[in-house]
C-alpha positions in Angstrom: 11.7 -27.0 1.5 14.0 -24.0 1.4 12.9 -20.5 2.4 13.1 -19.5 -1.3 10.5 -22.2 -2.1 8.2 -21.8 0.9 4.9 -20.3 -0.1 3.0 -17.7 1.9 -0.6 -16.6 1.4 -2.2 -13.4 2.6 -5.1 -13.8 5.1 -7.1 -11.5 2.8 -7.7 -14.3 0.4 -9.8 -16.2 2.9 -12.8 -14.0 2.4 -12.0 -12.2 -0.8 -14.2 -11.8 -3.8 -12.3 -13.4 -6.7 -13.7 -12.4 -10.1 -13.2 -15.6 -12.1 -14.5 -13.9 -15.3 -11.8 -11.2 -15.3 -8.6 -11.7 -17.2 -5.2 -11.2 -15.5 -2.7 -9.2 -17.7 0.6 -9.8 -16.0 0.5 -13.5 -15.3 -2.1 -16.2 -16.2 -1.5 -17.6 -12.7 -2.7 -14.4 -11.1 -6.2 -13.8 -9.8 -8.4 -10.7 -9.9 -9.8 -9.7 -6.5 -12.6 -7.2 -6.2 -12.2 -5.0 -3.2 -15.6 -3.4 -2.5 -15.5 -0.1 -0.6 -18.0 2.4 0.6 -17.6 5.7 -1.2 -17.4 8.7 1.1 -19.9 11.4 0.2 -17.1 13.9 -0.7 -16.0 11.5 -3.5 -19.4 11.6 -5.2 -17.6 11.9 -8.6 -16.8 8.2 -8.2 -20.4 7.1 -7.8 -21.3 9.5 -10.6 -18.9 7.5 -12.9 -20.4 4.3 -11.8 -23.9 5.3 -12.8 -22.9 5.5 -16.4 -21.6 3.0 -18.8 -18.0 1.9 -18.2 -15.5 -0.1 -20.1 -12.4 -1.9 -19.0 -8.9 -1.4 -20.4 -9.7 -3.8 -23.3 -12.8 -1.7 -24.2 -15.2 -4.4 -22.9 -18.5 -3.2 -21.3 -18.5 -3.5 -17.5 -22.0 -4.4 -16.2 -22.9 -3.0 -12.8 -24.0 -5.7 -10.3 -27.7 -5.3 -9.4 -27.1 -6.2 -5.7 -24.4 -3.6 -5.2 -25.6 -0.5 -3.3 -25.2 2.8 -5.2 -22.7 4.1 -2.6 -20.4 1.1 -3.1 -17.6 0.8 -5.6 -15.0 -1.8 -6.5 -11.2 -1.6 -6.9 -10.2 -4.7 -9.0 -6.7 -5.9 -8.2 -4.6 -8.4 -10.0 -2.5 -10.3 -7.5 -0.9 -13.6 -6.8 -2.7 -16.1 -4.6 0.6 -17.2 -2.9 4.3 -16.3 -3.3 7.6 -16.9 -1.8 8.6 -14.4 1.0 10.7 -12.4 -1.5 7.6 -11.6 -3.6 4.9 -11.0 -0.9 4.4 -7.6 -2.5 2.5 -9.4 -5.2 -0.3 -9.9 -2.8 -2.6 -7.5 -0.8 -2.2 -7.6 3.0 -4.3 -6.1 5.7 -2.0 -3.1 6.3 -2.7 -1.8 2.8 -6.5 -1.9 3.6 -6.0 0.0 6.9 -3.9 2.6 5.1 -6.6 2.8 2.3 -9.3 3.3 4.9 -7.2 6.0 6.6 -6.8 7.9 3.3 -10.4 7.6 2.4 -11.3 9.2 5.8 -8.6 11.8 5.9 -7.7 12.3 2.3 -9.1 15.8 1.9 -7.1 17.1 4.8 -3.9 15.1 4.5 -3.2 14.4 0.8 -5.4 16.5 -1.4 -3.3 18.3 -4.0 -0.1 16.9 -2.4 2.7 14.8 -4.1 2.6 11.4 -2.5 5.3 8.8 -2.6 4.5 5.1 -1.7 7.4 2.8 -0.7 6.9 -0.9 -1.4 3.8 -0.3 -3.5 3.3 -4.0 -4.2 0.0 -4.4 -6.0 -0.6 -0.6 -6.0 -3.9 -0.7 -4.0 -2.9 2.0 -1.5 -1.5 4.2 -4.3 -4.8 3.9 -6.3 -6.7 5.3 -3.3 -4.1 8.1 -2.8 -4.6 9.0 -6.5 -8.2 9.8 -5.8 -7.0 12.9 -3.8 -3.4 13.7 -4.6 -1.9 16.0 -7.3 0.7 13.3 -8.1 1.4 9.8 -6.9 4.8 8.1 -7.2 4.6 4.3 -6.8 7.9 2.6 -6.0 9.0 -0.9 -5.4 12.0 -3.1 -6.1 12.4 -3.8 -9.8 12.4 -7.6 -9.7 10.0 -10.1 -11.2 6.7 -8.5 -12.3 6.2 -6.1 -9.4 6.4 -2.8 -11.3 4.4 -4.3 -14.2 1.7 -5.4 -11.8 1.4 -1.8 -10.4 1.0 -0.4 -13.9 -1.6 -3.0 -14.8 -3.7 -2.3 -11.7 -3.6 1.4 -12.3 -4.8 0.8 -15.9 -7.5 -1.6 -14.6 -8.8 1.1 -12.2 -8.2 4.2 -14.3 -11.7 5.5 -13.6 -10.6 6.3 -10.0 -7.3 8.0 -10.9 -7.3 11.8 -10.7 -3.6 12.3 -10.0 -0.7 12.2 -12.3 1.2 9.0 -11.5 4.5 7.2 -12.2 5.9 3.8 -11.3 9.6 3.7 -10.5 12.1 1.2 -9.2 13.4 1.7 -5.6 15.5 -0.9 -3.9 15.9 -0.3 -0.1 19.4 -1.8 -0.4 20.6 0.3 -3.2 23.2 3.1 -2.6 22.2 5.0 -5.7 18.8 5.9 -6.9 17.7 7.0 -10.4 17.9 10.7 -11.3 14.2 10.6 -11.9 13.5 9.4 -8.4 15.9 11.8 -6.8 14.2 14.7 -8.7 10.7 13.5 -7.6 11.8 13.4 -3.9 12.2 17.2 -4.0 8.5 17.7 -4.4 7.2 14.9 -2.2 5.3 16.0 0.9 3.6 12.7 2.0 5.1 9.2 2.1 2.9 6.2 2.6 4.0 2.6 3.4 2.2 -0.6 4.1 3.3 -4.1 5.1 7.0 -3.9 4.6 8.1 -5.1 8.1 8.5 -8.9 8.0 12.3 -9.5 7.6 14.9 -7.9 9.8 17.5 -7.2 7.1 14.8 -5.6 4.9 13.5 -3.6 7.9 17.0 -2.1 8.5 17.2 -1.2 4.9 13.7 0.3 4.9 14.5 2.6 7.9 17.8 3.7 6.2 15.7 4.5 3.1 13.3 6.6 5.3 16.3 8.5 6.7 17.5 9.4 3.2 14.1 10.5 2.1 13.3 12.6 5.2 16.6 14.5 4.7 15.4 15.7 1.3 13.4 19.0 1.5 10.6 19.8 1.7 9.5 18.4 5.0 7.7 15.2 4.7 5.1 13.3 6.7 5.2 9.5 6.7 2.3 7.2 7.4 3.1 3.5 8.0 0.6 0.7 8.3 1.6 -2.8 9.4 0.5 -5.8 11.4 2.1 -7.1 14.5 2.7 -10.8 13.9 3.0 -12.7 17.1 4.9 -16.0 17.6 5.6 -18.1 20.6 9.3 -18.4 21.5 10.9 -20.7 24.0 13.4 -18.0 24.9 10.6 -15.7 26.0 8.1 -18.4 27.0 5.5 -16.0 25.6 4.0 -14.8 22.4 6.1 -11.9 21.0 6.2 -9.8 17.8 9.9 -10.0 17.0 9.7 -8.3 13.6 7.7 -5.4 15.0 10.0 -5.0 18.0 13.0 -5.0 15.7 11.4 -2.3 13.6 10.7 -0.1 16.7 14.3 -0.5 17.7 15.5 0.6 14.3 13.1 3.5 14.3 14.3 4.6 17.8 17.9 4.7 16.6 17.0 6.7 13.5 14.9 9.1 15.6 17.7 9.6 18.1 20.1 10.8 15.4 17.7 12.7 13.2 18.1 16.5 12.9 15.5 18.0 13.2 14.3 15.1 15.3 11.5 12.9 14.1 8.2 12.9 15.9 6.8 9.4 15.9 3.1 8.9 16.8 0.9 5.9 17.0 -2.4 6.8 15.5 -5.8 5.3 16.6 -7.4 3.0 14.0 -11.0 3.7 15.1 -11.8 5.7 11.9 -14.6 4.4 9.7 -14.0 1.2 7.8 -14.7 1.5 4.1 -13.2 -1.8 2.8 -14.3 -5.2 3.9 -11.7 -7.0 6.0 -11.1 -7.9 9.6 -9.6 -4.9 11.4 -7.6 -6.6 14.1 -6.1 -5.1 17.2 -2.7 -6.2 15.9 -2.9 -3.6 13.1 -0.7 -0.6 13.7 -0.8 2.9 12.0 2.0 5.4 12.8 2.9 8.8 11.7 6.5 10.2 11.4 6.9 14.0 11.0 9.5 16.7 11.5 
């Protein structure tokens, strides 16, 4: 089987809550996964919305589950169950949930009333959480397959949580030219969020080059990157190593060395409260890049 045909499946699916009664809108092969999260007290407007009658994007009544505590809410995400490596963005991965937890805990201080850009938005889960706080959220991903359509569908499915203005734009890490619309948006972006884009060395190099371009556009921007170190055993090392992560750090070091003003790169602790249900492993990494 070629690499183009090889299917990969996110570990999130193992313990996920699939809603078999919900209809996918982008592809009949997709599934709808309910991501339950505890609502922070300062987002009480969310639980207020949940106490009343709600309808989905088709106008159908949504019935609240009796066994769901009042402080819990659900983000329903349409996604693929498995994909080729090229389309892994059509699934939710653990890094997106760590990033979502981080924003739920720190959103008031870090992204409230800011313009937030997400790179490699995938299903749009992280951007949906950002849109609970931000003034504007710009979701971007490569315009292939149904990725951009999926982001739009998931925003529509979860519109009850969206307080920010939002847009969905194509952004290819390999592209030399970006759309005029995207270039204009970059001039107001202050926060950049990224999750789960480090899994292929060529893509990683292109991603870091993209970061360099974005960080050079005023105003100053702060970047938050969530990812998972994936360890493999290699004969060359006779040990378990994380080659994709190590390659990313090497690319980041080179970019940092030539940045002016120089980037400040910090590894952030991930001991903040967990709002979503998933396994928060020690291999998960959250970093901040600032000027």
